[in-house]
C-alpha positions in Angstrom: 0.0 0.0 0.0 1.1 3.5 -0.7 -0.2 6.8 0.7 -0.3 10.0 -1.5 -0.1 13.4 0.0 -1.0 16.4 -2.2 -0.5 19.9 -1.0 -2.6 22.6 -2.7 -2.4 26.3 -2.1 -5.6 28.0 -3.4 -6.3 31.7 -4.0 -8.0 32.8 -0.7 -11.2 33.6 -2.6 -11.2 30.1 -4.3 -11.1 27.9 -1.2 -14.8 27.6 -0.8 -15.3 26.9 -4.5 -12.9 24.1 -4.3 -14.4 22.6 -1.1 -18.0 22.9 -1.8 -18.1 22.5 -5.5 -15.0 20.6 -6.9 -14.2 18.4 -4.0 -17.8 17.8 -2.9 -18.8 16.7 -6.4 -15.9 14.3 -6.9 -15.0 12.9 -3.5 -17.4 9.8 -3.6 -16.2 8.8 -7.0 -12.6 9.1 -6.0 -13.2 7.1 -2.9 -14.9 4.4 -4.9 -12.3 4.3 -7.6 -10.7 0.9 -7.9 -7.6 0.6 -5.6 -8.5 3.7 -3.5 -8.8 2.5 0.1 -9.2 6.0 1.9 -9.1 9.7 1.1 -9.5 12.7 3.2 -9.3 16.5 2.8 -7.2 18.4 5.4 -6.6 22.1 6.0 -3.4 23.6 7.4 -4.2 25.3 10.7 -2.4 28.5 10.3 -2.9 29.0 6.5 -6.6 28.4 5.7 -6.0 28.5 1.9 -3.5 25.6 2.1 -5.2 22.2 1.8 -4.0 18.6 1.5 -5.5 15.4 0.3 -4.3 12.2 2.0 -5.2 9.0 0.1 -4.4 5.4 0.5 -3.9 3.2 -2.6 -3.4 -0.5 -3.1 -0.2 0.2 -5.1 1.4 2.6 -7.6 -0.5 0.9 -10.5 -3.8 1.8 -8.8 -2.7 5.4 -8.2 -1.5 5.7 -11.9 -4.8 4.3 -13.1 -6.7 7.0 -11.2 -4.3 9.6 -12.5 -4.9 8.5 -16.0 -8.7 8.5 -15.7 -11.2 11.0 -17.1 -12.4 11.6 -13.4 -8.9 12.8 -12.4 -8.5 15.0 -15.6 -11.8 16.7 -15.1 -11.3 17.2 -11.3 -7.6 18.3 -11.7 -8.5 20.8 -14.5 -11.2 22.4 -12.2 -8.8 22.3 -9.2 -5.7 23.8 -10.9 -7.7 26.8 -12.0 -8.1 27.8 -8.4 -4.5 27.6 -7.4 -2.3 30.5 -6.0 0.8 28.3 -6.3 1.9 25.0 -7.9 0.7 21.9 -6.1 3.2 19.5 -4.5 2.7 15.8 -4.2 4.5 12.9 -2.5 3.9 9.1 -2.6 5.0 7.4 0.5 5.0 4.0 2.0 4.6 3.1 5.8 7.8 1.7 7.2 6.6 1.4 10.8 3.3 2.0 12.7 2.0 1.2 16.0 0.5 -2.2 16.5 -2.8 -0.6 17.8 -3.1 1.4 14.5 -5.9 -0.4 12.8 -6.4 2.5 10.2 -5.1 1.7 6.7 
């Protein structure tokens, strides 16, 4: 399993558009995409226009299938139009986690 972290810096006037229109309309489809195990939207506490998605994928192939999909192309096009700065993304794998951590 891999986890994908995407940092997005939006224009301050565009945050609500992203959250309530773009993300809201695509989140269930992304979560249901084959190979996606989990996805959440986070906001940086001291910079409300900086948001992150954290998603868990079966493997790199599942993530790449999503990134090559029409769903991603449409969602990303709408999202990019709202940016104040270029997005950053990282794919990471868990090397160690507590035994009591049952979350993916």
